[in-house]
C-alpha positions as CSV (number, residue, x, y, z in Angstrom):
1,M,-61.0,19.0,-27.8
2,S,-59.7,15.8,-26.3
3,P,-61.5,14.0,-23.4
4,V,-58.6,15.0,-21.1
5,E,-59.0,18.7,-22.0
6,Q,-62.7,18.4,-21.5
7,E,-62.3,16.9,-18.1
8,S,-59.7,19.6,-17.1
9,G,-62.2,22.2,-18.2
10,K,-64.9,20.7,-16.1
11,Q,-62.7,20.6,-13.0
12,K,-61.7,24.3,-13.5
13,Q,-65.4,25.2,-13.8
14,V,-66.3,23.4,-10.6
15,A,-63.4,25.0,-8.7
16,L,-64.5,28.5,-9.9
17,I,-68.1,27.9,-8.9
18,V,-67.1,26.6,-5.5
19,L,-64.9,29.6,-4.7
20,T,-67.6,32.0,-5.8
21,L,-70.0,30.5,-3.4
22,V,-67.6,30.5,-0.5
23,I,-66.6,34.2,-0.8
24,I,-69.9,35.6,-2.0
25,G,-70.3,39.2,-0.9
26,A,-66.5,39.8,-0.9
27,G,-66.3,41.7,-4.2
28,G,-63.2,41.2,-6.3
29,F,-62.3,37.8,-4.9
30,L,-63.2,35.9,-8.1
31,A,-60.7,37.9,-10.0
32,L,-58.2,37.3,-7.2
33,R,-58.5,33.5,-7.6
34,Q,-57.8,33.8,-11.3
35,K,-54.7,35.9,-10.6
36,A,-53.6,33.6,-7.8
37,L,-53.6,30.6,-10.1
38,A,-51.9,32.3,-13.0
39,P,-48.2,32.0,-13.7
40,A,-46.0,34.4,-11.8
41,S,-45.0,36.2,-15.1
42,S,-48.7,37.1,-15.7
43,L,-49.2,38.8,-12.3
44,P,-49.3,42.6,-12.2
45,A,-46.1,44.1,-10.8
46,E,-47.9,45.5,-7.7
47,R,-49.1,41.9,-6.9
48,A,-45.7,40.4,-7.4
49,V,-43.6,42.5,-5.1
50,F,-42.9,41.9,-1.4
51,P,-43.0,43.6,1.0
52,A,-44.9,46.5,-0.5
53,D,-48.1,44.5,-0.8
54,A,-46.9,41.6,1.3
55,A,-49.6,41.4,4.0
56,R,-52.5,41.7,1.6
57,T,-51.0,39.3,-0.9
58,L,-50.2,36.7,1.8
59,L,-53.7,36.8,3.4
60,E,-55.3,36.6,0.0
61,A,-53.3,33.5,-0.9
62,A,-54.1,31.9,2.5
63,T,-57.7,32.8,2.2
64,I,-57.9,30.8,-1.1
65,T,-56.4,27.8,0.7
66,R,-59.0,28.2,3.5
67,A,-61.9,28.6,1.0
68,F,-61.0,25.5,-0.9
69,G,-60.3,23.7,2.4
70,I,-63.9,24.3,3.5
71,E,-65.8,23.7,0.3
72,E,-63.6,21.6,-2.0
73,P,-60.7,20.0,-0.1
74,A,-59.9,17.9,-3.2
75,A,-58.6,21.1,-4.8
76,I,-55.8,21.4,-2.1
77,R,-55.0,17.7,-1.8
78,A,-51.4,18.4,-2.9
79,Q,-51.0,20.8,0.0
80,L,-52.6,18.4,2.4
81,A,-50.3,15.6,1.1
82,S,-47.3,17.8,2.0
83,M,-48.1,17.3,5.7
84,P,-46.0,14.8,7.8
85,L,-47.5,11.4,8.2
86,G,-50.0,11.2,11.0
87,V,-52.6,8.8,12.1
88,L,-55.1,9.3,9.2
89,P,-54.8,6.7,6.5
90,R,-53.6,8.2,3.2
91,G,-54.7,5.5,0.7
92,S,-56.9,6.6,-2.2
93,E,-59.8,4.7,-0.6
94,N,-59.5,7.0,2.4
95,Q,-59.2,10.3,0.6
96,R,-62.8,11.3,0.9
97,H,-62.7,10.8,4.6
98,R,-59.6,12.9,4.9
99,D,-61.2,15.6,2.8
100,T,-64.2,15.6,5.2
101,L,-62.0,15.9,8.3
102,W,-59.9,18.8,6.9
103,S,-63.0,20.6,5.8
104,L,-64.2,20.4,9.4
105,F,-60.9,21.9,10.5
106,F,-60.9,24.8,8.1
107,K,-64.6,25.7,8.8
108,G,-63.7,26.7,12.3
109,S,-60.3,28.2,11.6
110,L,-58.9,31.7,12.2
111,L,-56.2,33.1,10.0
112,K,-53.1,35.1,10.7
113,A,-50.0,35.9,8.7
114,G,-46.3,36.1,9.9
115,R,-43.0,37.2,8.5
116,V,-44.7,38.8,5.5
117,A,-41.6,40.8,4.7
118,S,-39.3,37.8,4.6
119,A,-38.2,35.5,1.9
120,Q,-40.5,32.8,3.3
121,P,-43.8,34.3,4.6
122,L,-45.9,32.1,6.9
123,A,-49.7,31.8,7.4
124,I,-51.4,30.0,10.3
125,F,-54.8,28.5,10.4
126,Y,-56.0,28.0,14.0
127,N,-59.2,26.1,15.0
128,P,-59.9,27.2,18.6
129,M,-62.6,24.5,19.2
130,L,-60.2,21.7,18.3
131,D,-57.1,23.6,19.6
132,V,-55.3,22.6,16.4
133,A,-53.2,24.7,14.1
134,A,-51.9,24.3,10.5
135,V,-48.9,26.3,9.5
136,Q,-48.2,27.1,5.8
137,A,-45.2,28.5,4.1
138,C,-45.6,30.7,1.0
139,V,-43.5,31.8,-1.9
140,P,-42.7,35.5,-2.2
141,G,-43.6,37.2,-5.4
142,V,-46.6,35.1,-6.3
143,V,-49.8,34.2,-4.6
144,D,-48.7,30.7,-3.8
145,C,-48.8,28.8,-0.5
146,A,-48.0,25.1,-0.7
147,T,-46.3,23.3,2.3
148,L,-48.5,22.6,5.3
149,C,-48.2,20.8,8.6
150,A,-50.6,20.5,11.5
151,L,-49.9,20.6,15.2
152,P,-51.8,20.8,18.6
153,G,-52.2,24.4,19.8
154,E,-50.0,23.9,22.8
155,L,-46.9,23.6,20.6
156,L,-47.4,27.2,19.4
157,A,-46.3,28.3,22.8
158,G,-43.7,25.5,23.2
159,D,-45.9,23.5,25.6
160,A,-46.4,19.8,25.5
161,P,-50.0,18.6,24.7
162,G,-51.6,17.4,27.9
163,S,-54.1,15.0,26.4
164,A,-56.1,14.2,23.3
165,A,-58.8,16.7,24.4
166,P,-58.2,20.5,24.1
167,T,-57.1,22.1,27.4
168,W,-60.0,24.5,27.5
169,M,-62.5,21.6,27.9
170,R,-61.1,20.9,31.4
171,A,-61.7,24.4,32.7
172,E,-64.5,25.4,35.1
173,Q,-65.8,27.9,32.6
174,P,-64.9,26.3,29.2
175,L,-66.2,29.0,26.9
176,A,-64.2,31.7,28.7
177,A,-61.2,29.4,28.6
178,L,-61.7,28.8,24.9
179,A,-61.5,32.6,24.1
180,I,-58.5,33.0,26.4
181,T,-56.7,30.0,24.9
182,S,-57.4,31.2,21.4
183,A,-56.0,34.6,22.0
184,R,-52.9,33.1,23.6
185,R,-52.3,30.7,20.7
186,M,-52.5,33.5,18.1
187,S,-50.3,35.8,20.2
188,A,-47.7,33.1,20.6
189,F,-47.5,32.8,16.8
190,A,-47.4,36.5,16.4
191,G,-44.6,36.8,18.9
192,A,-42.5,34.1,17.2
193,H,-43.2,35.4,13.7
194,P,-43.9,39.1,13.7
195,A,-45.5,40.4,10.5
196,E,-42.6,42.9,10.0
197,A,-39.8,40.3,10.4
198,T,-37.5,40.1,7.4
199,E,-35.4,37.1,8.3
200,T,-36.4,33.5,7.5
201,V,-36.5,30.7,10.1
202,D,-36.7,26.9,10.0
203,W,-40.4,26.8,10.7
204,Q,-40.7,23.1,9.9
205,A,-38.2,22.3,12.6
206,Q,-40.2,24.4,15.0
207,Y,-43.7,23.0,14.2
208,C,-43.6,20.0,11.9
209,S,-43.2,16.4,13.0
210,E,-45.0,13.1,12.6
211,R,-45.8,13.2,16.3
212,A,-47.3,16.7,16.2
213,Q,-49.2,15.8,13.1
214,A,-50.6,12.6,14.7
215,Q,-51.7,14.5,17.8
216,A,-53.5,17.1,15.7
217,E,-55.2,14.4,13.6
218,V,-56.4,12.6,16.7
219,R,-58.2,15.7,17.9
220,L,-59.7,16.2,14.4
221,A,-60.9,12.6,14.2
222,E,-62.4,12.8,17.7
223,A,-64.4,15.9,16.8
224,S,-65.7,14.3,13.7
225,T,-66.8,11.2,15.6
226,T,-68.6,13.3,18.1
227,L,-70.4,15.3,15.4
228,A,-71.4,12.1,13.7
229,A,-73.3,11.0,16.9
230,I,-75.7,14.0,16.6
231,N,-78.9,13.4,14.7
232,P,-78.9,16.0,11.9
233,D,-82.7,16.1,11.5
234,A,-83.2,16.5,15.3
235,L,-80.6,19.3,15.3
236,R,-82.3,21.1,12.5
237,R,-85.6,21.0,14.3
238,A,-84.0,22.2,17.6
239,L,-82.3,25.0,15.7
240,A,-85.6,26.1,14.0
241,D,-87.4,26.1,17.4
242,Y,-84.6,28.1,19.0
243,I,-84.5,30.7,16.2
244,A,-88.3,31.2,16.4
245,T,-88.1,31.8,20.2
246,A,-85.0,34.0,19.9
247,A,-86.6,36.1,17.1
248,K,-89.4,37.1,19.5
249,A,-87.0,37.9,22.3
250,A,-84.8,40.0,20.0
251,V,-87.5,42.6,19.3
252,K,-88.5,43.0,23.0
253,P,-87.3,46.1,25.0
254,G,-84.0,45.5,26.6
255,A,-82.8,43.0,24.0
256,R,-79.0,43.1,23.5
257,P,-77.3,43.8,20.2
258,S,-75.5,40.5,20.6
259,D,-78.9,38.8,20.6
260,A,-79.7,40.1,17.1
261,A,-76.2,39.3,15.9
262,L,-76.5,35.7,17.1
263,L,-79.9,35.4,15.4
264,L,-78.4,36.6,12.1
265,L,-75.6,34.1,12.4
266,L,-78.0,31.2,13.2
267,N,-80.2,32.2,10.3
268,S,-77.3,32.2,7.8
269,A,-77.7,30.0,4.8
270,Q,-74.0,29.3,5.2
271,L,-74.3,28.0,8.7
272,S,-72.2,24.8,9.3
273,L,-71.2,22.6,12.1
274,S,-67.5,23.2,13.0
275,G,-67.0,21.1,16.2
276,A,-68.7,19.4,19.1
277,V,-67.9,18.2,22.7
278,A,-69.9,15.4,24.2
279,L,-71.5,16.1,27.6
280,S,-73.3,13.7,30.0
281,D,-76.8,14.7,28.6
282,G,-76.0,16.2,25.3
283,W,-73.3,18.2,23.4
284,L,-71.7,21.6,23.3
285,V,-71.9,22.3,19.5
286,F,-70.0,24.9,17.6
287,V,-71.3,26.5,14.4
288,T,-69.7,28.8,12.0
289,A,-71.0,31.2,9.3
290,R,-69.9,34.1,7.2
291,H,-71.5,37.2,8.7
292,N,-69.4,40.4,8.8
293,G,-66.4,38.1,8.6
294,W,-66.3,34.5,9.8
295,R,-68.2,34.2,13.2
296,Q,-68.6,31.3,15.5
297,A,-71.3,30.5,18.1
298,A,-71.6,27.8,20.8
299,L,-74.9,25.9,21.3
300,L,-75.7,23.9,24.4
301,L,-77.6,20.9,23.0
302,E,-79.6,18.7,25.3
303,K,-81.2,15.3,24.7
304,D,-85.0,15.3,25.5
305,G,-85.2,11.5,26.1
306,K,-87.5,10.9,23.1
307,G,-84.8,11.1,20.4
308,G,-85.2,14.8,20.1
309,L,-82.9,17.7,20.9
310,T,-83.3,21.0,22.6
311,I,-81.0,24.0,22.5
312,R,-80.8,25.2,26.1
313,G,-78.5,28.2,25.3
314,A,-76.4,29.8,22.6
315,T,-73.7,32.4,22.6
316,L,-71.5,34.2,20.2
317,L,-67.8,33.5,20.6
318,K,-65.5,36.4,20.8
319,L,-62.4,35.1,19.0
320,A,-59.6,36.7,17.1
321,T,-60.1,37.6,13.5
322,A,-58.0,37.2,10.4
323,Q,-55.1,39.7,10.3
324,A,-51.5,40.2,9.4
């Protein structure tokens, strides 16, 4: 076997391991990835026909994109490279930084499919914390979604972005506004691209431009910069202290079911940071983990004046889930 073939084999092994870790607990997804990356002629007939199995096939394809986007963005660099030029440098020396930023985006993203019965089905990934979306076009007949572009959430409803910061941050009750904004963004996409729609549209003219891409990337870069300012060791200690206290409260009479659900989420081995907003005395931090589907929580993180951090409050976010 030649060195090139050996290297190719190693890359495939890595990709397979990564996908298995990302979707652990979702039986059958490993076989799905193998089918998804196979030539169209090798796909079973029931997988290759739209619209009979359209919604499931499209969501499976988009889920693969999301899984790689979280754990191994290098595997979808061709898709990310299809985006219009934005503000993030694209040289080879900047590739790892771009991978990190898009991994952050996908960690907090929701998923929805549109026009699944058409000749050009669409999938949207929407990150409510960043108020940034990425729309992807797919190829009917195969589990293949390639072209992507990113945009600020306001453009989903035809509104102009008001600032670099997401609009929900300026609300008197930001977390409530976050949930409302998220629902409106997903509803706007569903209204423009119903799942049952059979006609194709010029989705790139609707969503894709260098200006929109740049606005989305500014929000992504800002969130990454904010997260980088949080001491990871101090955050781990604060999280451990909070979980210990919350575990005692969760078994007391009168404890809410949501308290137990939040505790399970925070205890997840797959817990990861998916966004942060700087406050005068700390941060509002968002975390994501796979628990009965992808779930998000918000943590109110406060500085203690000694280099340490304290979690003053935490809540599960009630956001839309992946659907056709």
